[in-house]
N, C-alpha and C positions, 0 to 999 in steps of 0.2 A: 717671357713667353706670352704671346697674345692669348686672350681668353677665347674659348670656343664660342661660336655664334649662340648656341643654346644657353650658355652661361650668361652671355651679355643680355639676352632676352629676359632671363630670370631676374637679373639685377634690375633691369628697367621696370619689370612688373612689380618688384619689391619696392622700388622707389616711388612708383605711382601710387601703390597701395598705402604708402606711409604718409602721403600728403595730409590725410585726415586724422592721422595719429597724433595724440597730444605730444608736445615737445618732450616732456619728461619721460614718457614711455618710449619714444623714439630714441632718446639719448641712452636710456637704460639698455635697450635692445642692442644698440650699436656697441656699447661697452661690453655686453656679453658676447657679441659676435667677435669683437677684437680679442677677447680672452680665449675663445675657442681657437681662433686662428693662431694665436701665440702658443697655445697648448699643443696644437698639431705640429707647429714648427719645431718645438722642443722635442717632441716625440720622434720626429724624423731625424733630428740630430743624434738622439740616443741610438736609434736603429743603425745609423751610419757607423757609430763607434763599435758596434757589435758584429759587423760583418767580417767574415774570415777572408784571408788572402785569396782563397779559392773562389770566393763569391757567394758562399753559403751563409746561412745563419744557423745557430745551434740551439738546442734545448739543454737545460741544466742536467737532465736525467738521461736523455737519449742521444746526445751528441748531434752531429749534423743531421738536418732533417729537410727533406724536400717540401713537406707541408709548411713548416715554419718559414722556410725561405720564400715559399710562394705567398704566404700571408704578408711577409715583409715587403715583397715586391708590389703586391696589390695595394698596400698602404701608401707607397709612393705614387702609384698611378692614381689612386683615389684623391690624392692631394694635388693633382695636376701636373706631376712630373712624368716625363716620358723617356724611353731608352735613348741613350746617345746624346742627350741634350741637357744643358743646365747643370746645376751643382750635383745632382744625383744620377745623371744619365748613365755614367759608366757603371755605377753600383747596380742600377736596375738591369742593365745588359748582362753584367757578370752573373747576377743572381738568376736570371732567366736561363742563360746558357748552362749554368751549373745544374739546374733542375733537369734540363733536357739531357745533359750528359749522364744522368743517373738512370735514364729509362732502360728498363729490362727488355729482353727479346720479345716478351709477350705484350709489350706496351705499357706495363706497370711503371708508374713514376714514383719510385721509392729508392732511397739510398741503400746500397748493398750492406751498409753498416747498421741499418735500422729496419725492423720488421713490425713495429708496433702499428696495429690497425691499418693494414695496407690499403683498404678501400677508402678510409678516411684520408690518408695521404694522397691517394690517387685522385679522388674527387676534387680536393682543394687545388692540387697542382694543375689538373686539367682545366678548371675554371680560370686559373691565372693565365694559362697559355691562350685560352679563348679570348681573354680580355686584352692581352698584350700582342697577339699575333698581328693585328692590323697596324701596330705601331713600329714593328721591326723593319729594318731596311736590308736590301741586298740578299746575300747568302744567308744571313741570320734569319730573315723572314721565311725562306724556304725550309730551313732546318726546324724552326718552331712550328710551322704549319704541318710538316710531316709528323713531328712528334705529337701534335694535337690530334691529328687524324688517327694515329695508332692508339692513342689514349682513349679516344671516343669509341673506337672499335671494341676495346676491352670492356668498357662500361656497358655497351649494348649486348655483348656476349654474356656478361654476368647477369644482366637483367633477364635475358631470354631463357635462363634455366627454368625448368619446370618446378613450380612450388605449389603448395596448397593455396586455395583461394584467399586465405587470410594474408598471405605474404606475397602473392604474385604482383609483379610490377615494381617492387622495391629492391633494395640492396642491403647487405650487411657487411661484416668485417672482411670476409674473404671473397675472392672472385667466384668460388664454388659454393658459397653459403646457400642453404636451402630455406633460410628464413630471412626476414627483413626487419629493419627498424627505421624510424623516421629520421634519426640523427644522421646516420650514414647516407640515407636516401637523399637528404637535403642537398648535400654537396654534389651528388651525381646529377640531380635535377638542374642545379645551377650550371654545372658544366655543360650538360646537353643543351640547355637553353642558350648559353653564351656561344657555344660552337655553332648552333643552328643559325644564330643571328649573323655570323660572319660567313655563312655559306657552306659549312660542313654538312656532310650527308647524315642527317639525323632524321630517321623516319618519324612522321607525326604520330604513328602508333606507339612508339616508345615513350614519347612524352605523355600521350593520353593514358597509357597504362600506368605511368608513374603518378599522374594526377589522381587516378582511381585509387592507388595505394595510399597516397597522402590523405585522401578523404576518408579512407577506412580508419585512419588514426584520429579522426575528429570524434568528439563525444556525440552521443545520440542526439543531444539537444544543442549541438553546435556551440559548445562552451569550452573552447580550447582544444589543443592537440596533445596527444600522448606519445610515448616512446614506441609503443606497438598497439595495434587495434585492441580495444578492450581495457587498456590501462587508463589511469587517471591523468588529467592534463597537468602540465607544468608551464610556467611562464616562458622558460627557455624554448621548449618544444612547440609551444604555441607560436612563438616567433618563427620557427622553422616552417611550420605548416602554412602560416599566412604567406611567407615569402615564396614558398614553392608554388602555391596556387597563383599568386599575383604575377610572378615572372613567367609563368606558363600561359598567361593570357586568360586565366579563369578569374577575371577581375570582378571584385565585389560579389563573389559567390556567397551563398548563405553560410557556408562553413567559415570562410575568411572573415566576413563581417561579424558573425557571432563570436568568433575567436578574438577579434579586435576589441569587442565590447567586454569580453571576459578578461582580456589582458589589462584593460583600463581599471577593472575592478580588482585584479590580482597582479599588480605591477611587479616588475623585476626589482630586486633589491640586492644589496651587497652580499647577503647571506644566501641568496638563491643558489640552487644547484647549478653548476657550470655557468657561473655568472658572466664571464667574459664571452663565452659562446652565445649566451643569451643577449648580451649587449649588441653583438653583431647582428644576430638574426631578428631581434625585435626592432632594432633600429632600421634595418632595411625593410622588413615586412610592414611596419606601421607607416614608413615613408611611402611605400607603394599604395597603401590603402588611401592615404591622403586625408585632407580635411582637418578640422579642428583637433580631433583626437590624435592625429599624427603630429601636429605642431606641439601639443601638450606633452606627448611622449618624448619628442626630441628635446624639449626644454628640460624635462625631468632627467633624461640621461645626462645632459650637460651638467646639471646641478649635482648629479650623483658622481660623475666621473672626474671632473676637474679637481676636486679636493683630494682624490685618491692618487693623483699623479705625483711621482717621486721627484726629488730635487734634481735628479739627472735626466728627467724627461720621460722615464719609463713607468709602466704600471706593473705591480707585483701581485700575481694571483695568490690566494691564501688558503684555498680549500681543495681537498681531494686531488684528483688526477690533474686538475688545472695547475696545481703547484708544480707537478712534474713537467707539464708542458712549458712552463717557464715564462719569463718576462717578455721575450720577443713575441710570443703568442699573444699575451695579454695586451701588450702595447699595440701590436698590429691590429688586433680585433677592435680595440678602442678607436684607433684612427679611422678604421673602416666605417665605424658607426658614426663618428663625429663628422666625417666628410660626406655623408650621404647626400646632404642638401647641395653640395658642390656639383653633383651629377657628372663628374668626369668619367667614372667607370661606365662603360656601355650597359652593364647589367643594372645600373641604377636608374636608367632612363624610364620614365613612366609611359 
């Protein structure tokens, strides 16, 4: 498969920049890049072995899951694979259509056999549909676009509920929740931004309102983001906050830059709460920030994650509810973080 033009440009820029780099440093970086590419390839093979005949992926605790399936699909897309082409094309298509087939009459994208955190599931699935919609062909493209529009409508309806000022603009677990949290809000923001980028009807007021809520979750001194306004910051949620502001075009805001500085001083580590969730969001958020801090963060993630990969190519979460979410979740989140510099996913574009 030919490399996209932007990827070719990125490669040329990298090669030009490397001219002045000492040979030993260049060789070491090439070796690390090769190790990352090999790690991603092994992870995709692992994911392929875990897909069901129906096209879905499962969790150890919750069975078939639209969210886990969507994360697996996005992992393939982020590594440069597309529906209907190449070694994983059929797997991607079957995964996408399985998720669409689970959509409920109100637009909710969640398996009938699973009700855990419906808005978590919905936001992740809607983001996946926004990312893949432009890659589908023929009748499948129409089906996916219709499902995406219905999913976006539900997100907007849920946001529009009247809440007190502290929670207005965000989302929580249920479509009718009257409070909000940054964790659930992050996925809805990503979904809205991705859908707007491909021409779906997403009012600018909805994104502006979401940005206002995200900023409420920033500390008063712009030192990281918290689960809800007034709480203390965590590394994982700081990644969520940075990502939301950056993808929504609030580039290099005081809140995002302050949070990036805080994250450098309080880096994610294996014992962090919701580690793999943080791997994804800090990886994307710091990439969006750019500069030397982003490069250092990515290298640190690589050094942290590659030794944790299992012999079969997957990653295994070991703490709290991430353990219930299972290995597909952890593996897909890791691939999404490691591939951010490939820039294949539309949401990754700076």
